Backbone bond lengths (Angstrom), bond angles and torsions (degrees), N, CA, C in turn:
res aa  C-N    CA-C-N  psi(-1)  N-CA   C-N-CA  omega(-1)  CA-C   N-CA-C  phi
1 M - - - 1.539 - - 1.514 107.24 -
2 R 1.322 117.26 -53.54 1.451 118.91 -177.44 1.493 112.06 -56.39
3 T 1.352 118.88 -41.67 1.469 121.50 177.78 1.516 113.38 -59.93
4 A 1.344 115.02 -41.45 1.499 117.98 176.89 1.494 112.31 -62.03
5 V 1.365 118.34 -41.52 1.438 123.50 177.71 1.524 110.29 -57.68
6 I 1.348 115.44 -48.28 1.434 118.94 -177.64 1.501 111.87 -64.38
7 I 1.352 118.34 -40.52 1.469 119.40 176.39 1.497 111.73 -61.03
8 L 1.399 117.31 -45.11 1.452 119.17 179.27 1.551 111.43 -62.82
9 W 1.304 118.10 -36.71 1.471 123.46 176.29 1.508 108.00 -60.77
10 L 1.337 119.05 -46.93 1.436 121.10 -175.84 1.518 111.87 -63.70
11 I 1.374 114.73 -41.71 1.475 121.88 178.12 1.495 109.17 -60.46
12 G 1.361 114.76 -46.78 1.426 117.38 177.92 1.506 116.19 -61.44
13 T 1.315 115.49 -38.17 1.463 120.75 176.88 1.528 112.56 -62.32
14 L 1.372 114.59 -43.41 1.431 119.31 178.94 1.517 111.44 -63.21
15 T 1.352 115.82 -41.06 1.447 120.18 -179.99 1.485 112.02 -63.85
16 V 1.319 117.94 -41.79 1.490 120.57 176.31 1.478 111.07 -60.96
17 K 1.362 116.68 -47.93 1.449 119.00 179.85 1.472 115.03 -61.12
18 A 1.381 116.19 -40.13 1.451 119.84 174.41 1.501 111.11 -59.72
19 G 1.310 118.01 -42.74 1.443 121.31 -178.28 1.555 108.91 -66.13
20 D 1.313 115.46 -41.53 1.457 119.70 178.27 1.501 112.70 -58.28
21 F 1.299 115.12 -45.09 1.453 120.39 -178.18 1.511 111.05 -67.86
22 R 1.317 116.43 -41.63 1.478 119.00 177.07 1.520 111.90 -59.90
23 L 1.337 116.66 -40.76 1.465 121.21 -177.93 1.512 108.04 -70.06
24 E 1.309 118.57 -35.86 1.474 122.52 -179.59 1.549 108.29 -63.85
25 I 1.312 116.11 -46.67 1.487 119.08 179.50 1.519 109.51 -64.89
26 Y 1.308 118.11 -40.77 1.457 119.75 177.61 1.510 112.32 -61.43
27 Q 1.284 118.08 -43.02 1.506 120.50 177.99 1.515 110.02 -64.33
28 A 1.309 116.80 -40.94 1.511 120.53 178.75 1.567 108.59 -62.09
29 Y 1.351 116.57 -41.42 1.457 121.30 -178.29 1.550 110.71 -63.62
30 I 1.338 117.19 -50.73 1.479 117.66 -173.62 1.499 112.34 -73.21
31 S 1.364 116.39 -21.22 1.453 120.57 176.70 1.519 115.06 -95.14
32 S 1.309 117.18 -0.79 1.457 124.42 -179.39 1.544 111.55 58.19
33 D 1.332 114.72 30.28 1.469 121.72 -179.63 1.498 110.95 -95.73
34 M 1.333 116.31 89.56 1.492 121.67 -173.86 1.516 111.50 -77.55
35 D 1.334 117.75 -21.11 1.472 118.91 171.33 1.514 110.14 -64.95
36 R 1.299 116.22 -41.73 1.432 124.81 178.43 1.509 107.51 -62.92
37 W 1.307 118.67 -43.79 1.444 124.04 -178.29 1.576 108.69 -61.47
38 A 1.308 115.48 -48.46 1.445 119.51 -179.28 1.549 112.28 -64.04
39 S 1.344 115.96 -36.67 1.444 117.81 175.26 1.460 113.29 -67.18
40 A 1.339 119.52 -35.23 1.470 122.65 176.52 1.522 110.36 -64.33
41 I 1.347 115.36 -38.05 1.498 121.14 -179.73 1.555 108.20 -60.93
42 R 1.330 113.58 -47.80 1.442 119.93 -179.67 1.509 113.18 -56.79
43 S 1.345 113.66 -44.29 1.508 120.32 178.53 1.582 109.29 -63.30
44 M 1.370 115.04 -40.51 1.447 118.29 -178.46 1.546 110.11 -66.97
45 E 1.368 115.64 -38.29 1.473 118.24 177.36 1.506 111.90 -61.06
46 R 1.370 116.94 -40.43 1.456 119.12 -178.33 1.533 108.29 -67.54
47 E 1.359 117.46 -42.68 1.447 120.84 -176.57 1.594 109.85 -67.13
48 W 1.355 116.69 -36.01 1.419 121.14 174.11 1.525 111.37 -57.58
49 E 1.359 115.06 -48.97 1.452 119.42 179.94 1.475 113.92 -60.20
50 R 1.393 115.85 -36.28 1.412 120.49 178.32 1.510 113.67 -73.90
51 S 1.348 117.59 -44.36 1.452 121.15 -170.45 1.543 115.34 -95.12
52 G 1.349 116.09 -31.34 1.400 117.69 -172.14 1.493 117.92 67.81
53 D 1.316 115.50 19.37 1.485 122.28 -177.43 1.471 111.23 -77.02
54 H 1.327 119.99 119.26 1.449 123.91 -174.08 1.542 111.61 -76.12
55 L 1.316 119.55 -25.42 1.461 122.07 172.53 1.527 108.42 -65.00
56 L 1.312 115.85 -43.85 1.499 119.07 176.75 1.527 109.11 -61.93
57 L 1.305 116.92 -40.73 1.480 119.25 -177.14 1.516 110.64 -63.24
58 Y 1.327 117.34 -36.17 1.457 120.88 176.63 1.578 107.85 -62.07
59 D 1.337 116.01 -48.86 1.427 118.91 -176.79 1.547 111.07 -62.99
60 L 1.329 112.75 -38.06 1.510 116.74 175.72 1.523 110.75 -60.65
61 T 1.308 116.19 -47.10 1.510 118.72 -178.79 1.533 111.53 -65.17
62 E 1.286 115.44 -34.10 1.497 118.58 176.38 1.487 110.97 -66.32
63 A 1.348 116.20 -39.94 1.446 121.12 176.89 1.486 111.34 -66.67
64 Q 1.320 119.21 -38.55 1.497 123.03 173.40 1.483 111.11 -59.71
65 Y 1.346 116.86 -44.39 1.396 123.41 -179.95 1.592 111.99 -55.98
66 G 1.336 113.33 -45.09 1.484 117.06 177.50 1.527 112.24 -66.97
67 Y 1.339 116.00 -38.38 1.435 118.84 -179.63 1.533 112.10 -66.34
68 I 1.398 114.71 -40.87 1.443 118.84 179.00 1.496 109.23 -60.37
69 A 1.287 119.91 -44.03 1.477 122.41 -178.59 1.484 109.82 -55.96
70 W 1.398 115.66 -44.41 1.480 119.52 179.84 1.545 109.86 -64.23
71 C 1.305 116.57 -44.75 1.519 120.79 179.08 1.498 111.86 -53.17
72 I 1.333 113.57 -48.65 1.490 118.84 179.11 1.542 111.68 -61.75
73 S 1.336 115.08 -39.06 1.505 118.12 -175.38 1.549 109.80 -67.81
74 V 1.297 118.69 -28.83 1.450 122.37 -177.92 1.530 112.72 -105.31
75 K 1.359 114.17 15.77 1.457 120.55 174.00 1.538 114.85 67.53
76 K 1.351 116.57 22.73 1.494 117.64 173.70 1.513 109.45 -85.51
77 R 1.259 119.06 72.30 1.538 124.52 -171.02 1.485 109.77 -62.37
78 A 1.359 117.80 -45.78 1.489 119.76 -172.97 1.534 110.31 -66.12
79 E 1.349 113.01 -40.27 1.469 118.27 178.64 1.573 112.31 -66.93
80 A 1.328 112.30 -41.31 1.459 119.06 176.92 1.555 109.83 -58.10
81 E 1.300 116.01 -47.73 1.504 120.39 -179.34 1.503 109.72 -62.70
82 Q 1.294 118.59 -38.61 1.512 119.81 179.86 1.521 110.65 -63.33
83 Y 1.320 115.88 -47.70 1.460 117.78 179.91 1.519 112.88 -72.03
84 L 1.304 119.33 -29.55 1.430 124.25 177.96 1.533 107.59 -64.53
85 R 1.285 119.96 -46.69 1.461 120.70 179.28 1.568 111.04 -59.18
86 K 1.259 116.26 -38.81 1.491 121.73 179.52 1.507 109.04 -65.75
87 A 1.339 116.59 -46.82 1.441 121.42 -178.40 1.581 110.51 -63.76
88 E 1.296 113.65 -41.18 1.475 118.64 179.51 1.539 111.56 -60.81
89 A 1.336 115.91 -41.69 1.462 121.17 176.47 1.500 112.88 -66.64
90 N 1.346 116.82 -36.05 1.468 121.38 174.82 1.508 113.46 -63.09
91 I 1.344 113.49 -40.74 1.470 120.67 179.52 1.513 108.73 -58.71
92 E 1.331 118.79 -46.45 1.480 119.31 -178.43 1.530 111.27 -66.10
93 T 1.296 119.11 -34.35 1.488 121.72 174.36 1.508 110.42 -64.36
94 L 1.301 120.20 -42.48 1.439 126.22 178.80 1.488 111.06 -64.36
95 L 1.342 118.54 -43.55 1.429 123.71 179.37 1.546 111.02 -63.73
96 A 1.334 114.91 -40.31 1.449 118.16 -179.54 1.525 110.82 -68.50
97 H 1.312 115.22 -29.76 1.481 118.72 176.41 1.538 113.42 -77.72
98 D 1.280 116.28 -39.92 1.520 121.36 178.58 1.538 108.85 -146.54
99 P 1.334 116.44 96.27 1.505 118.78 -178.23 1.502 116.01 -73.80
100 D 1.366 118.39 -0.03 1.420 120.20 -176.44 1.536 114.49 -116.41
101 L 1.333 114.20 16.53 1.507 116.38 -176.69 1.520 108.23 -91.85
102 S 1.372 116.48 110.63 1.422 122.60 -169.13 1.561 112.05 -63.17
103 K 1.296 117.00 -31.28 1.513 118.83 -178.25 1.558 109.73 -61.86
104 V 1.310 115.44 -35.32 1.483 119.68 -179.23 1.556 111.34 -65.67
105 Y 1.353 114.53 -40.55 1.443 118.67 177.88 1.557 110.85 -66.12
106 A 1.318 114.31 -38.43 1.470 118.58 177.52 1.524 111.04 -61.49
107 L 1.328 115.49 -43.53 1.465 118.14 178.21 1.529 112.05 -67.55
108 K 1.320 116.38 -37.24 1.478 117.78 178.03 1.596 108.92 -61.86
109 G 1.337 116.81 -43.74 1.421 120.01 178.46 1.539 110.52 -59.92
110 A 1.325 116.91 -40.64 1.447 118.71 179.04 1.563 112.98 -66.85
111 L 1.328 115.99 -34.11 1.472 121.22 177.60 1.529 109.95 -64.28
112 Y 1.381 116.19 -39.05 1.497 117.63 174.07 1.485 111.06 -64.87
113 G 1.327 117.77 -33.82 1.468 119.92 173.87 1.510 112.53 -60.03
114 F 1.322 118.37 -39.92 1.457 123.86 176.48 1.527 109.17 -61.79
115 R 1.365 115.66 -39.55 1.464 119.85 -179.94 1.531 110.89 -62.24
116 V 1.352 118.02 -29.75 1.437 121.62 176.64 1.486 110.30 -63.35
117 G 1.428 115.83 -40.98 1.467 118.99 178.64 1.508 114.62 -70.37
118 L 1.409 115.24 -32.02 1.386 116.39 -177.64 1.522 113.79 -88.88
119 E 1.320 118.05 -21.29 1.445 121.39 -179.64 1.536 109.83 -133.43
120 P 1.303 116.33 71.37 1.476 120.75 -171.72 1.535 113.82 -59.79
121 L 1.317 117.72 -26.96 1.456 119.31 177.86 1.525 113.55 -67.10
122 K 1.320 115.27 -20.57 1.482 120.36 175.78 1.524 111.92 -102.90
123 A 1.352 116.41 16.86 1.444 121.59 -177.31 1.534 115.22 -50.78
124 P 1.413 118.16 -46.72 1.462 116.46 -178.12 1.580 110.55 -62.21
125 F 1.279 118.12 -39.66 1.444 120.39 -178.41 1.514 112.49 -67.35
126 Y 1.370 115.69 -49.78 1.495 120.55 -178.27 1.563 108.82 -68.50
127 G 1.317 115.46 -37.45 1.442 120.21 -179.60 1.569 112.77 -57.31
128 R 1.350 110.95 -46.32 1.508 115.88 179.28 1.509 112.78 -67.93
129 K 1.317 117.51 -32.70 1.467 124.40 177.13 1.551 106.86 -64.54
130 S 1.331 116.22 -45.15 1.475 121.79 -178.12 1.530 107.81 -58.98
131 V 1.335 117.30 -48.57 1.444 122.30 -177.35 1.525 108.43 -62.12
132 D 1.311 117.42 -48.15 1.440 120.68 -174.85 1.570 112.13 -61.88
133 W 1.286 116.07 -46.32 1.522 119.19 177.22 1.483 112.74 -64.17
134 N 1.325 116.75 -37.80 1.435 121.63 176.88 1.513 110.28 -64.20
135 G 1.314 119.03 -41.12 1.436 122.80 179.27 1.552 110.60 -63.77
136 R 1.327 115.50 -38.40 1.444 119.70 176.79 1.490 113.71 -64.09
137 A 1.320 117.11 -35.86 1.445 124.82 176.51 1.562 111.14 -60.92
138 I 1.300 113.78 -49.59 1.429 120.24 -175.14 1.602 108.89 -69.90
139 E 1.330 113.74 -36.37 1.500 118.19 177.14 1.555 110.20 -63.75
140 L 1.282 117.73 -40.25 1.449 121.57 -177.72 1.551 110.45 -70.33
141 D 1.325 118.98 -38.81 1.465 122.11 -178.71 1.524 110.08 -150.05
142 P 1.291 119.30 89.00 1.472 123.51 -177.95 1.558 111.31 -68.38
143 Q 1.333 118.56 -9.68 1.475 121.07 178.31 1.537 111.50 -97.24
144 D 1.312 117.47 0.29 1.458 118.00 177.26 1.537 110.58 -85.77
145 P 1.306 116.82 122.42 1.516 118.72 -176.34 1.487 114.77 -65.24
146 Q 1.380 117.60 -27.46 1.493 118.81 -176.88 1.479 113.21 -58.00
147 G 1.343 115.56 -42.34 1.433 120.37 -179.14 1.547 113.37 -62.19
148 W 1.350 116.10 -39.60 1.467 121.79 178.14 1.480 112.59 -70.34
149 M 1.347 117.18 -38.59 1.448 121.91 178.91 1.520 108.91 -62.00
150 E 1.321 115.52 -43.10 1.505 117.93 -177.42 1.556 108.25 -72.68
151 R 1.347 116.69 -35.02 1.438 116.22 175.75 1.588 112.46 -62.46
152 A 1.316 115.45 -34.98 1.443 121.01 176.15 1.528 110.99 -67.06
153 N 1.398 115.21 -40.86 1.453 119.59 175.79 1.533 113.56 -59.23
154 I 1.342 111.88 -40.06 1.536 115.17 178.54 1.485 110.15 -63.46
155 E 1.344 117.12 -46.55 1.453 118.95 179.76 1.537 114.55 -64.48
156 F 1.314 114.75 -35.95 1.526 119.49 -176.83 1.472 111.07 -71.37
157 Y 1.334 117.72 -44.01 1.475 121.54 -167.26 1.519 110.53 -98.13
158 K 1.329 121.13 -12.32 1.457 120.89 176.11 1.507 109.73 -73.11
159 P 1.291 118.57 129.40 1.485 121.17 179.64 1.563 110.71 -55.71
160 A 1.273 113.77 145.91 1.491 120.58 -174.76 1.559 106.60 -62.09
161 V 1.334 120.34 -34.28 1.438 124.40 -176.67 1.556 108.27 -63.77
162 F 1.339 117.74 -22.96 1.466 121.56 179.06 1.547 110.12 -101.56
163 G 1.298 117.86 9.58 1.485 120.58 175.66 1.477 116.85 101.23
164 G 1.444 117.98 3.27 1.415 118.83 178.95 1.533 110.11 -75.85
165 S 1.365 113.98 162.75 1.436 120.49 -177.90 1.513 110.62 -157.07
166 K 1.327 115.80 114.29 1.446 120.56 176.16 1.556 112.30 -61.90
167 Q 1.336 116.18 -32.92 1.455 120.26 176.99 1.474 110.54 -63.00
168 R 1.356 118.52 -46.70 1.475 123.31 -176.36 1.549 108.29 -69.31
169 A 1.351 118.87 -24.04 1.425 120.50 178.82 1.477 113.32 -65.90
170 V 1.329 117.42 -34.11 1.466 122.67 -172.40 1.550 112.95 -57.60
171 P 1.299 119.57 -55.29 1.517 117.73 -179.74 1.546 110.22 -65.60
172 L 1.328 119.33 -23.58 1.452 119.41 178.11 1.516 108.51 -72.19
173 Y 1.333 119.49 -43.87 1.490 120.80 173.00 1.507 111.03 -60.25
174 E 1.332 117.79 -42.64 1.458 120.66 177.60 1.535 113.90 -58.42
175 K 1.307 114.31 -39.75 1.453 120.28 176.21 1.496 112.15 -62.67
176 A 1.335 116.06 -47.32 1.445 121.45 -179.57 1.525 109.20 -60.67
177 V 1.339 118.29 -47.07 1.426 119.52 -179.14 1.579 110.34 -60.65
178 G 1.286 114.75 -42.89 1.460 117.56 178.16 1.512 115.34 -60.72
179 L 1.310 115.27 -35.42 1.484 121.28 178.76 1.577 108.89 -71.85
180 Y 1.333 115.57 -41.22 1.468 116.58 177.22 1.525 108.68 -60.48
181 E 1.316 117.30 -44.23 1.451 120.83 -171.68 1.533 111.96 -76.13
182 A 1.361 115.87 -15.10 1.479 116.31 174.68 1.488 112.35 -72.71
183 N 1.313 116.70 -15.60 1.428 124.28 175.71 1.479 110.60 -118.97
184 R 1.322 119.33 89.38 1.445 120.04 -171.32 1.495 116.28 -55.11
185 A 1.335 113.27 -32.71 1.504 117.09 178.86 1.528 113.55 -59.92
186 S 1.365 115.41 -29.09 1.469 117.89 -177.64 1.501 112.70 -78.24
187 T 1.358 116.98 -6.92 1.443 120.63 178.76 1.509 114.94 -102.34
188 E 1.333 117.13 -9.03 1.501 120.11 -174.26 1.520 108.24 -79.65
189 K 1.374 112.93 118.46 1.519 118.41 177.50 1.482 110.11 49.62
190 S 1.354 116.85 45.66 1.470 122.14 -179.38 1.523 110.86 -111.62
191 W 1.313 116.10 115.74 1.452 120.64 -178.90 1.545 107.52 -67.60
192 I 1.273 119.78 -35.66 1.455 122.88 -174.77 1.486 110.78 -67.06
193 Y 1.347 117.54 -36.68 1.442 125.00 176.51 1.541 111.35 -65.22
194 L 1.340 114.22 -47.31 1.475 118.43 176.29 1.526 112.57 -60.95
195 N 1.333 113.08 -37.77 1.414 119.59 178.23 1.539 112.14 -62.25
196 C 1.337 116.75 -41.94 1.437 123.18 178.91 1.540 110.02 -65.37
197 L 1.357 117.88 -42.94 1.459 121.41 176.43 1.513 110.31 -60.97
198 S 1.350 117.04 -42.17 1.479 118.78 -179.46 1.496 112.24 -66.94
199 A 1.304 118.08 -37.26 1.468 123.66 177.27 1.544 109.40 -63.07
200 L 1.335 116.07 -41.62 1.439 116.98 177.75 1.520 114.52 -66.88
201 A 1.324 117.61 -41.15 1.430 122.78 174.30 1.482 110.89 -58.54
202 N 1.282 118.86 -45.02 1.508 122.67 175.88 1.504 111.62 -62.88
203 A 1.276 118.75 -39.14 1.443 121.91 179.02 1.508 110.56 -67.59
204 Y 1.341 118.72 -39.57 1.450 122.50 172.80 1.572 108.45 -54.37
205 A 1.366 115.78 -52.58 1.421 119.29 -174.15 1.515 112.20 -61.69
206 E 1.338 113.59 -42.13 1.491 120.80 -178.96 1.491 114.48 -67.45
207 T 1.327 116.84 -21.28 1.467 120.95 179.49 1.498 114.10 -106.84
208 G 1.309 116.67 10.35 1.469 120.38 172.91 1.491 116.30 90.86
209 S 1.332 117.90 5.52 1.466 121.19 177.86 1.521 108.99 -90.24
210 I 1.286 115.40 68.90 1.462 121.07 -171.03 1.517 113.67 -62.73
211 R 1.303 115.29 -46.57 1.516 118.06 -176.66 1.613 106.34 -66.80
212 K 1.251 120.05 -39.34 1.440 118.84 177.10 1.483 110.22 -61.07
213 A 1.339 116.78 -42.47 1.488 119.05 -179.17 1.508 110.55 -62.77
214 D 1.308 115.68 -44.90 1.470 119.59 -178.40 1.519 110.34 -61.30
215 S 1.333 116.88 -43.77 1.406 122.13 179.18 1.539 113.10 -62.13
216 L 1.270 116.03 -38.33 1.447 121.06 -178.12 1.550 110.10 -77.14
217 Y 1.279 118.51 -36.74 1.467 119.01 175.02 1.515 110.99 -62.28
218 R 1.339 116.87 -40.46 1.448 121.54 175.52 1.545 112.68 -63.73
219 R 1.283 114.98 -38.17 1.451 119.46 177.42 1.498 110.85 -67.13
220 I 1.326 120.31 -43.58 1.450 124.42 174.97 1.512 112.35 -53.91
221 L 1.317 115.49 -44.07 1.454 120.28 -179.16 1.528 110.95 -74.33
222 G 1.302 117.86 -22.64 1.443 121.73 170.96 1.515 112.49 -71.04
223 I 1.330 116.92 -37.33 1.432 123.34 178.19 1.558 109.89 -70.94
224 E 1.341 115.25 -45.38 1.433 120.69 177.95 1.488 112.46 -138.35
225 P 1.350 116.79 92.26 1.460 123.13 -177.08 1.521 112.66 -63.57
226 D 1.325 117.75 -19.22 1.458 119.18 -177.86 1.568 112.82 -97.72
227 F 1.289 116.94 17.99 1.446 122.39 -179.43 1.535 108.22 -75.14
228 K 1.311 115.26 91.03 1.453 124.75 -168.37 1.564 110.48 -56.73
229 W 1.308 118.85 -51.05 1.464 121.99 -173.57 1.494 109.85 -59.21
230 I 1.282 121.06 -45.00 1.483 124.83 179.67 1.524 108.57 -72.85
231 K 1.287 117.97 -44.89 1.505 123.74 -173.73 1.508 110.83 -64.07
232 E 1.363 115.28 -46.32 1.486 120.84 -168.03 1.541 113.53 -102.41
233 E 1.332 119.57 -20.77 1.412 123.19 -177.37 1.559 113.64 -117.66
234 V 1.306 114.46 -66.53 1.457 119.74 -170.66 1.542 115.70 -62.02
235 Y 1.388 109.94 -52.38 1.494 111.53 -174.95 1.498 113.75 -72.04
236 P 1.387 119.55 -39.92 1.479 119.10 174.26 1.539 111.96 -57.87
237 E 1.323 117.40 -41.28 1.455 119.48 176.63 1.537 111.99 -61.73
238 F 1.323 116.52 -44.03 1.414 122.37 177.65 1.514 111.40 -58.38
239 R 1.324 115.90 -47.67 1.478 119.62 -179.43 1.535 112.38 -66.38
240 K 1.317 117.41 -30.96 1.448 121.29 175.52 1.504 111.71 -66.67
241 N 1.326 115.12 -39.05 1.456 119.57 179.45 1.549 112.57 -79.72
242 H 1.303 117.50 -17.56 1.462 122.79 179.89 1.509 110.50 -132.18
243 P 1.275 118.60 66.05 1.489 119.86 -173.27 1.518 115.88 -68.47
244 G 1.303 114.09 -17.63 1.510 115.42 -175.27 1.532 112.58 -94.91
245 V 1.335 117.02 4.28 1.499 119.20 -175.11 1.473 110.97 -71.07
């Protein structure tokens, strides 16, 4: 009986910690505080080394994925490479633990996408790897929104000369959003869900669906009024470019 109580206490402790870390990453995301994000990653790394909890390792790798994307966007190439190597190693650990978890394949495909940005001379090789791993993710679980969001990212950011299409990305983002929203728990204080909504709004804007973009930006701010990036940068710039909407 005592052993069972201890096990339940440990599970509860890990769940609380995982929730705390997810909330910390969410707060860093909506406040655009990347120092806070990096600090949360370091704390998650220490906790993973202590606990060996693979659910935590997935959350850590997803947090690294978001941080890498930011590093690339602000031209912090060396830091992006550092975190990318860590995330790639984590992916291999996760796959060894559970080779059928679609989310992990989706993340691995996304990491190959980052390699395209960091090593453009190898873009054809890494691009194909990204598509292949993403395809495997969707094959394993077509109801997982992560795979569809990454498929949309591939379509949106791949140059048209290599077969990319912003128009084709739109329904893929819509599908991902719909799948997130089919499971309400996956949308609560979720940075990845807000990120998907923001990507869809941007795709609407880039493909000429201005009213849809405006409506979605308003909805995003209704969900999270303190979303600094959208509130202070993206949406004001959008309204400036489309004053009559």
